Structures are given as C-alpha cells and as structure tokens.
C-alpha positions as CSV (number, residue, x, y, z in Angstrom):
1,M,135.5,114.9,141.5
2,T,133.4,117.8,140.2
3,S,132.8,120.9,142.3
4,D,129.3,121.9,143.5
5,R,129.4,124.9,141.1
6,T,130.3,122.7,138.1
7,R,127.6,120.2,139.0
8,L,125.1,123.0,139.3
9,V,126.0,124.4,135.9
10,L,126.1,121.1,134.1
11,G,122.8,119.9,135.7
12,T,121.1,123.2,134.8
13,L,122.3,123.0,131.2
14,G,121.5,119.3,130.9
15,L,118.0,119.7,132.3
16,G,117.4,122.8,130.0
17,L,118.6,120.9,126.9
18,G,116.6,117.8,127.8
19,Y,113.5,119.9,128.4
20,W,113.8,121.7,125.1
21,L,114.5,118.5,123.1
22,L,111.5,116.7,124.6
23,A,109.3,119.7,123.8
24,M,110.5,119.6,120.2
25,A,109.9,115.8,120.0
26,G,106.5,116.0,121.8
27,G,105.4,118.9,119.5
28,A,105.3,116.4,116.6
29,L,102.4,114.5,118.2
30,Y,99.1,116.2,118.0
31,Y,95.4,115.3,118.3
32,P,93.1,116.7,115.6
33,G,92.6,120.4,116.3
34,G,96.1,121.1,117.3
35,V,95.9,119.6,120.9
36,E,99.3,118.2,122.0
37,V,99.2,114.6,123.1
38,A,101.4,115.1,126.2
39,W,103.7,117.7,127.6
40,L,106.7,115.4,128.0
41,P,109.2,117.9,129.4
42,A,107.2,118.5,132.6
43,G,107.5,114.8,133.7
44,F,111.1,114.7,132.6
45,A,112.0,117.9,134.6
46,A,110.1,116.6,137.7
47,A,112.0,113.3,137.6
48,V,115.4,114.9,137.1
49,L,114.8,117.5,139.9
50,C,113.6,114.7,142.2
51,L,116.7,112.6,141.6
52,G,119.1,115.5,141.2
53,D,119.1,119.0,142.5
54,M,116.1,121.3,142.7
55,R,118.3,124.3,141.7
56,W,118.5,122.9,138.2
57,A,114.9,124.1,137.7
58,V,116.3,127.3,136.3
59,G,117.4,125.4,133.2
60,A,114.0,124.0,132.5
61,A,112.3,127.4,133.2
62,I,114.6,129.1,130.7
63,A,114.1,126.4,128.1
64,D,110.3,126.8,128.5
65,L,110.6,130.6,128.1
66,L,112.7,130.1,125.0
67,L,110.1,127.6,123.6
68,G,107.4,130.2,124.1
69,T,109.3,133.1,122.4
70,G,111.4,131.4,119.8
71,V,115.0,130.4,120.3
72,L,116.8,132.3,117.5
73,P,116.4,135.2,117.5
74,F,115.1,135.6,121.1
75,N,111.8,137.5,120.7
76,V,111.7,140.1,123.5
77,D,108.6,141.7,121.9
78,A,106.7,138.5,122.7
79,L,107.5,139.0,126.3
80,L,106.7,142.6,126.4
81,H,103.5,142.6,124.3
82,D,102.1,139.1,125.0
83,P,102.4,138.2,128.7
84,T,100.7,134.9,128.1
85,V,104.2,133.5,127.2
86,V,105.4,134.4,130.7
87,Y,102.2,133.0,132.3
88,Q,102.6,129.8,130.5
89,T,106.2,129.4,131.5
90,L,105.3,130.2,135.2
91,G,102.5,127.6,135.0
92,N,104.8,124.9,133.5
93,T,107.6,125.7,136.0
94,L,105.2,125.5,139.0
95,E,103.9,122.2,137.6
96,F,107.3,120.4,137.5
97,L,108.5,122.1,140.7
98,L,105.5,121.0,142.7
99,A,105.7,117.5,141.2
100,A,109.4,117.2,142.1
101,Y,108.9,118.6,145.6
102,L,106.0,116.2,146.4
103,L,108.0,113.2,145.0
104,Q,111.1,114.2,146.8
105,R,109.6,115.0,150.2
106,K,109.9,111.9,152.3
107,D,110.4,110.6,155.7
108,D,113.6,108.9,156.7
109,S,114.1,106.7,159.7
110,V,117.0,104.9,161.3
111,T,117.2,102.4,164.1
112,I,120.5,101.9,165.9
113,V,120.7,98.5,167.7
114,C,122.7,97.8,170.8
115,Q,124.9,94.7,171.2
116,P,123.0,91.6,172.2
117,G,122.1,91.8,175.9
118,D,122.7,95.5,176.2
119,Y,120.0,98.1,176.7
120,A,119.6,101.6,175.2
121,Y,120.0,104.1,178.0
122,G,120.0,107.2,175.9
123,G,120.5,108.5,172.4
124,G,120.0,111.4,170.1
125,A,120.1,112.8,166.6
126,W,120.7,115.9,164.6
127,V,120.3,116.9,160.9
128,E,123.4,118.3,159.3
129,G,122.5,121.6,157.6
130,G,118.8,121.1,158.6
131,S,116.3,123.8,159.2
132,A,112.7,124.2,160.3
133,V,111.5,122.1,157.3
134,T,113.7,119.1,158.3
135,P,112.2,118.3,161.7
136,I,113.2,115.3,163.8
137,Y,109.8,114.0,164.9
138,E,110.9,110.8,166.7
139,D,114.0,110.4,168.8
140,A,113.4,107.7,171.4
141,P,114.3,104.2,172.6
142,G,112.6,101.4,170.7
143,A,109.8,99.4,172.2
144,N,112.1,96.6,173.3
145,L,114.6,99.0,174.9
146,H,117.5,97.4,173.0
147,D,117.6,100.1,170.2
148,W,117.2,103.8,169.5
149,H,114.8,105.0,166.8
150,V,115.0,108.3,164.9
151,S,112.7,109.7,162.2
152,V,113.1,112.9,160.3
153,S,111.0,114.6,157.6
154,N,112.9,116.2,154.7
155,G,110.7,119.0,153.4
156,D,113.7,120.9,152.1
157,V,114.8,121.1,148.5
158,V,118.2,119.6,149.2
159,S,119.5,116.4,150.8
160,H,120.8,116.4,154.4
161,T,122.7,114.0,156.5
162,L,121.0,112.5,159.5
163,H,123.3,111.7,162.4
164,A,122.1,109.5,165.2
165,Y,123.7,107.8,168.2
166,V,122.7,105.4,171.1
167,I,124.3,104.9,174.5
168,C,124.2,101.2,175.3
169,G,125.0,99.3,178.5
170,P,124.4,96.0,180.3
171,G,121.0,95.2,181.5
172,A,121.8,95.2,185.2
173,L,123.8,98.2,186.3
174,A,125.0,98.2,189.9
175,F,126.8,100.7,191.9
176,D,129.3,99.8,194.6
177,N,129.2,101.8,197.8
C-alpha cells in the first residue's frame, strides 16, 4: 500500500509527464498558418484531476511552464523578460483546473431502508473531513417513513466519506403504565 505522500508525488510526476508528452504529440498537428489543431494536454489534465487528486495539478502547471520556456536549459530569461509565458501557463492551468472542478463537483445521496414493517423514527448524517463546501442539504425521513434519505454536495477538491444512520422501530409503539 502506498502512502499519501508517495501517491501525491507519483501522481504529480505522472500528470506532468503525460501533459508534456501530449503537448509534444499535439504540437505536430497544425492548421495552415501555425494554428494548433487542439491542445490535448488540457483535456488530459482535467480528466486525470477529476478521477485522481486535484493536488496533482502542480505537475501539469510545471510541465506547461517548461513547455513555454524550453526544457533544457530552463530559460529563466523568458520568464523575466516575456511575461506572456507565465500568463499562458496561468490560463492553461485555470482551464484544466476549472474543467476538473466542474466535472468533479457532484451531489451524492444515500437512502437507508428499515427492515420490512419497521418505520424510521430518526436518523442523521455527517461528512468525514467535510467543510463549508461539503454541505448536507437533505437529512430526513423518506416519503414512505420506512427509510432515511441523506444528500450532500461535494464542492471540495478532495473526496470525503459520508456517514449516515437511521433509527428504526415497529409501526405501533406502545407504552405500558
């Protein structure tokens, strides 16, 4: 089992390398006049970030910066005297980050069903490691009163675990005096 740090480093390096290789491959396809057919790395980066870890974006951003300045030797003068390289990298980075964020943002729901004949008398939920951008917007009994429904919106850049529970009991509760 790999540690979180190892996964972060390998994911960042893998995304950076894939971004750079696709840029090199895509650079071979041009329309007349020097217009590139498609910027393949942006879609690749968005997909990898959506399915993986948003922290890997650093690898793609560094790869984009290296593409703009030249890999070997790294041309610092291009950064200092021509800020368009930095602007282009910022634009490309924002492009794939926004795409990944919008693709990754989703609502998750869970319904917990009581045993046949039992009713839901209560329930609840919490998001492990959640914050203000992972709100629980539904936490209530189902319409038939035999289940509990929970919905959460994950607007965060990482995955979280949703915990939910229901308290079930028989349909006719009676108290003896």
